[in-house]
C-alpha positions as CSV (number, residue, x, y, z in Angstrom):
1,M,-16.3,10.4,0.1
2,G,-18.2,7.3,0.9
3,G,-18.9,3.7,0.1
4,L,-21.9,1.6,-0.8
5,F,-22.7,-2.1,-0.2
6,C,-25.8,-4.2,-1.3
7,V,-27.0,-7.7,-0.7
8,T,-29.7,-9.7,-2.4
9,A,-30.0,-13.2,-1.1
10,N,-32.3,-16.2,-0.8
11,D,-32.1,-16.1,3.0
12,N,-31.4,-13.5,5.8
13,C,-28.6,-11.2,4.6
14,I,-28.1,-9.0,7.7
15,L,-24.6,-10.3,8.7
16,D,-23.2,-10.0,5.1
17,L,-24.7,-6.5,4.9
18,F,-23.2,-5.5,8.4
19,F,-19.7,-6.7,7.7
20,G,-19.8,-5.6,4.1
21,V,-20.7,-2.0,4.9
22,D,-18.2,-2.0,7.8
23,Y,-15.4,-3.0,5.3
24,H,-16.0,0.5,3.7
25,S,-15.2,2.4,6.9
26,H,-11.9,3.8,5.4
27,L,-14.1,5.8,2.9
28,G,-16.1,7.8,5.5
29,T,-16.1,8.8,9.2
30,V,-19.3,10.8,9.6
31,K,-22.5,8.8,9.0
32,G,-23.2,5.1,8.6
33,G,-26.5,3.4,7.7
34,M,-28.2,0.2,6.8
35,A,-31.7,-0.6,5.4
36,T,-33.2,-4.1,5.0
37,M,-36.4,-5.3,3.4
38,G,-38.3,-7.6,5.7
39,A,-41.8,-9.0,6.0
40,D,-42.9,-5.8,7.6
41,G,-41.3,-3.5,5.0
42,I,-38.2,-1.4,5.2
43,N,-36.2,-1.4,8.4
44,R,-33.6,1.4,8.5
45,V,-31.1,2.5,11.0
46,I,-28.5,5.4,10.8
47,H,-25.7,6.4,13.3
48,N,-23.2,9.1,13.6
49,I,-19.8,7.3,13.5
50,Q,-17.5,10.3,14.2
51,N,-16.6,9.2,17.7
52,S,-17.0,5.4,17.4
53,P,-16.5,2.9,14.7
54,F,-19.3,1.6,12.5
55,R,-19.1,-2.0,14.0
56,T,-19.5,-0.7,17.6
57,K,-22.4,1.6,16.8
58,F,-24.4,-1.1,14.7
59,E,-23.5,-4.4,16.5
60,D,-26.7,-4.2,18.6
61,D,-28.9,-3.2,15.7
62,I,-28.4,-6.3,13.7
63,N,-30.2,-8.4,16.2
64,E,-33.4,-6.3,15.4
65,M,-33.0,-6.3,11.6
66,A,-33.7,-9.1,9.1
67,G,-34.5,-9.5,5.5
68,N,-33.3,-11.2,2.3
69,S,-32.1,-7.8,0.8
70,G,-30.5,-4.8,2.0
71,I,-28.4,-1.7,1.2
72,G,-25.9,0.3,3.3
73,C,-23.6,3.2,3.2
74,I,-20.6,4.9,4.8
75,S,-20.7,8.7,4.2
76,D,-18.7,11.8,5.0
77,T,-21.6,13.9,4.3
78,D,-25.3,12.9,4.4
79,S,-27.4,10.8,6.7
80,Q,-28.5,7.7,4.6
81,P,-30.1,5.4,3.4
82,L,-33.3,7.4,3.1
83,V,-36.6,5.7,3.0
84,V,-39.0,7.2,0.4
85,K,-42.7,6.8,-0.2
86,S,-43.6,7.8,-3.8
87,H,-45.6,6.9,-6.8
88,L,-42.9,4.4,-7.7
89,G,-43.6,2.6,-4.4
90,D,-41.7,2.5,-1.1
91,Y,-38.0,2.3,-1.3
92,A,-34.7,3.0,0.3
93,I,-31.8,4.7,-1.5
94,C,-28.3,5.7,-0.8
95,C,-25.7,7.6,-2.9
96,V,-22.0,8.5,-3.1
97,G,-20.5,11.3,-5.1
98,K,-20.6,15.1,-5.5
99,I,-23.3,17.2,-6.9
100,N,-21.9,20.7,-8.1
101,N,-25.2,22.2,-9.3
102,V,-27.4,21.8,-6.2
103,D,-28.9,25.3,-6.4
104,E,-29.7,25.1,-10.2
105,I,-31.5,21.8,-9.7
106,I,-33.5,23.0,-6.7
107,K,-34.5,26.1,-8.5
108,S,-35.7,24.2,-11.6
109,S,-37.5,21.6,-9.4
110,F,-39.4,24.3,-7.4
111,N,-40.5,26.0,-10.7
112,R,-42.4,22.7,-11.3
113,C,-44.4,23.3,-8.1
114,G,-45.5,20.7,-5.6
115,V,-41.9,19.9,-4.7
116,H,-40.2,20.5,-1.3
117,L,-36.9,19.3,0.4
118,L,-36.0,19.1,4.0
119,E,-33.4,21.5,5.3
120,G,-30.6,20.3,7.6
121,S,-29.5,22.0,10.7
122,R,-27.0,24.1,8.8
123,G,-29.3,25.0,5.9
124,Q,-27.9,22.3,3.7
125,I,-29.9,19.9,1.5
126,N,-29.3,16.1,1.8
127,S,-27.9,15.2,-1.7
128,T,-29.5,11.8,-1.6
129,E,-33.0,13.3,-1.0
130,L,-32.3,15.5,-4.0
131,V,-31.4,12.5,-6.2
132,S,-34.6,10.7,-5.0
133,M,-36.7,13.7,-5.9
134,L,-35.4,13.7,-9.4
135,I,-36.1,10.0,-9.7
136,D,-39.6,10.3,-8.4
137,Q,-40.3,12.8,-11.2
138,C,-40.1,10.0,-13.7
139,D,-42.3,6.9,-14.5
140,S,-39.7,4.3,-13.6
141,F,-36.6,3.9,-11.6
142,V,-34.5,3.5,-14.8
143,D,-35.9,6.7,-16.4
144,G,-35.3,8.4,-13.1
145,I,-31.7,7.4,-12.7
146,K,-31.1,8.4,-16.3
147,R,-32.6,11.8,-15.5
148,V,-30.3,12.0,-12.6
149,H,-27.2,11.3,-14.9
150,D,-28.6,13.9,-17.4
151,L,-29.2,16.8,-15.0
152,I,-26.5,16.4,-12.3
153,D,-23.0,18.1,-12.8
154,G,-20.7,16.0,-10.8
155,S,-20.9,12.3,-9.8
156,V,-23.5,10.0,-8.4
157,T,-23.3,6.2,-7.8
158,L,-26.4,4.8,-6.2
159,M,-28.2,1.8,-4.9
160,I,-32.0,1.4,-4.4
161,L,-33.9,-1.1,-2.2
162,T,-37.5,-1.9,-3.1
163,K,-40.0,-4.6,-2.1
164,N,-39.2,-6.8,-5.1
165,H,-35.6,-6.0,-6.1
166,T,-32.4,-4.0,-5.6
167,I,-31.0,-1.8,-8.2
168,A,-27.4,-0.4,-8.6
169,A,-26.3,2.3,-11.0
170,S,-22.9,3.6,-11.7
171,D,-21.9,7.3,-12.1
172,K,-22.4,8.4,-15.6
173,K,-18.6,8.5,-16.1
174,G,-17.7,5.7,-13.7
175,R,-15.9,8.1,-11.5
176,T,-16.7,5.9,-8.3
177,P,-16.3,2.2,-8.5
178,S,-19.1,-0.4,-8.3
179,I,-18.2,-4.0,-8.5
180,I,-20.6,-7.0,-8.3
181,G,-19.7,-9.9,-6.1
182,Q,-21.5,-13.3,-5.9
183,K,-21.6,-16.5,-3.9
184,D,-24.1,-19.3,-3.8
185,G,-27.5,-17.8,-3.4
186,S,-26.3,-14.2,-2.9
187,V,-25.4,-11.2,-5.1
188,G,-24.1,-7.8,-4.0
189,P,-22.5,-4.9,-5.7
190,A,-20.0,-2.8,-3.5
191,S,-17.7,0.1,-3.9
192,E,-14.7,-1.9,-2.8
193,S,-14.1,-5.3,-4.2
194,F,-12.1,-6.4,-1.1
195,S,-15.3,-5.9,1.1
196,Y,-16.9,-9.1,0.1
197,L,-14.1,-11.4,-0.3
198,N,-14.0,-12.4,3.5
199,L,-17.7,-13.0,3.1
200,G,-17.2,-15.8,0.5
201,Y,-18.1,-13.8,-2.5
202,H,-16.1,-13.6,-5.8
203,T,-16.1,-10.9,-8.3
204,I,-18.1,-11.4,-11.4
205,R,-17.8,-8.0,-13.1
206,E,-17.6,-4.2,-12.5
207,L,-20.3,-1.8,-13.7
208,G,-19.5,0.4,-16.7
209,P,-20.1,4.2,-16.7
210,G,-23.8,4.9,-16.2
211,E,-24.8,1.3,-16.2
212,I,-27.9,0.2,-14.4
213,V,-28.5,-3.3,-13.1
214,Q,-31.1,-5.2,-11.1
215,M,-30.1,-7.9,-8.7
216,N,-31.6,-11.2,-7.8
217,P,-30.0,-14.0,-5.5
218,Y,-28.5,-15.6,-8.6
219,G,-27.1,-12.7,-10.8
220,A,-27.6,-9.2,-12.1
221,E,-29.8,-8.2,-15.0
222,Q,-28.8,-5.2,-17.1
223,L,-31.5,-2.6,-17.3
224,S,-29.5,0.0,-19.1
225,P,-26.1,-0.5,-20.8
226,P,-23.0,1.4,-19.9
227,A,-21.6,4.5,-21.9
228,D,-18.4,4.4,-23.8
229,E,-16.4,6.9,-21.8
230,M,-14.8,5.7,-18.5
231,R,-13.2,8.3,-16.2
232,M,-12.6,6.8,-12.8
233,C,-11.4,9.3,-10.2
234,S,-7.6,8.9,-9.9
235,F,-7.8,9.5,-6.2
236,F,-9.1,6.1,-5.6
237,W,-5.8,4.7,-7.2
238,V,-3.6,6.9,-5.0
239,Y,-5.4,7.7,-1.9
240,Y,-9.0,6.4,-1.2
241,G,-8.9,2.9,-2.4
242,Y,-8.0,0.1,0.0
243,P,-4.7,-1.6,-1.1
244,S,-6.3,-5.0,-1.8
245,S,-9.1,-3.6,-3.9
246,V,-9.3,-4.1,-7.6
247,Y,-10.6,-1.5,-10.1
248,E,-10.8,-2.1,-13.9
249,G,-9.0,-5.4,-13.2
250,V,-6.0,-3.8,-11.6
251,N,-5.0,-4.1,-8.0
252,V,-4.7,-0.8,-6.1
253,E,-1.4,-1.6,-4.3
254,N,0.2,-2.8,-7.6
255,M,-0.9,0.4,-9.2
256,R,0.6,2.5,-6.5
257,Y,4.0,0.7,-6.7
258,R,3.8,1.2,-10.6
259,C,3.1,5.0,-10.0
260,G,6.2,5.1,-7.8
261,E,8.2,3.3,-10.4
262,Y,7.3,5.8,-13.1
263,L,8.0,8.7,-10.7
264,A,11.4,7.3,-10.0
265,K,12.3,6.8,-13.7
266,Q,11.3,10.5,-14.3
267,D,13.3,11.8,-11.4
268,K,16.4,9.4,-11.7
269,D,18.5,12.1,-13.4
270,L,17.7,14.8,-11.0
271,T,20.5,16.1,-8.8
272,L,20.2,17.9,-5.5
273,D,21.0,21.2,-7.3
274,A,18.3,20.6,-9.8
275,V,15.8,20.0,-7.1
276,A,16.9,23.1,-5.2
C-alpha cells in the first residue's frame, strides 16, 4: 500500500509537503520520497524508511529543498517520486496501487521498439516507471493517464509535478482515495483527508473514479470528468484508513463502529453450541 500528498501554493510549500507526506506513514514502511519544483528545476530526495520514521530521515533534507509546488509518497514497494525527461517535458511522478498485468504491458511496449525499463536489484520493474512509460507514449498528460487507465489491470492513482502545474488522477474505479484540501493560497490532494487538517486545510471535494484534475494555488481545474462506477477498496474502511479520515463523506472510525454493529446484529442469536 502507499499514500500520496501534493501541494501547489503561492509561496514555499516544503513544510506543508513534509508534514503532509509524513501523515501518510501508516500506509507504508519501505520507501519515502518528496520532489519540489524550484527555480533550478526539480529537486527530489528518496530514503529507505524501514528502520527509521519518515520524519527522522527527511528532517535535514527540507533545509535544502524549496519550491511553490511539490509531490510526495510513502510506499511499501517502489522508490519514488521518479524524475522523468520526455517529449512532454521534465516532470516528477508518484503512484499508488497494484498492476496485475506487468509482463503483458512490458511485452507489448517492447514490440513498439525504442523502449526500455530499468531493472531493480531483484529483477523487478518499478511500477511508477512503467506508468510513466505509458504516459510518455502519448501527446499529452491527460491522454497518457487515460492510456494508463485503459491498459492497466489493477489500480493506479497518481500525481505529476511539472514546471507549470501539478496533476492528480484517481484510479479508474476510485479504489484508492484522493481528496483535495485547500487553504488560503494553497491547494493539495492527498490520499488521507486527515493529513492536511493540522496544516490548516479544509476539504473541498473528493476525486471521482478516473477523474483528472490540474491544481493551481486557488483551486483545481477538471481536465477529465469522473466515470460513473465507484469501487473503493473496502480495506481502507476496515484496515488501511486512519480513524479520523473521511472517504465518500463518511468518517472511517464511524464506519468501523457501524460494521461492528451490523456484525453484532447478525450474531446476536448465535449460541456457543452454534459457534462450535
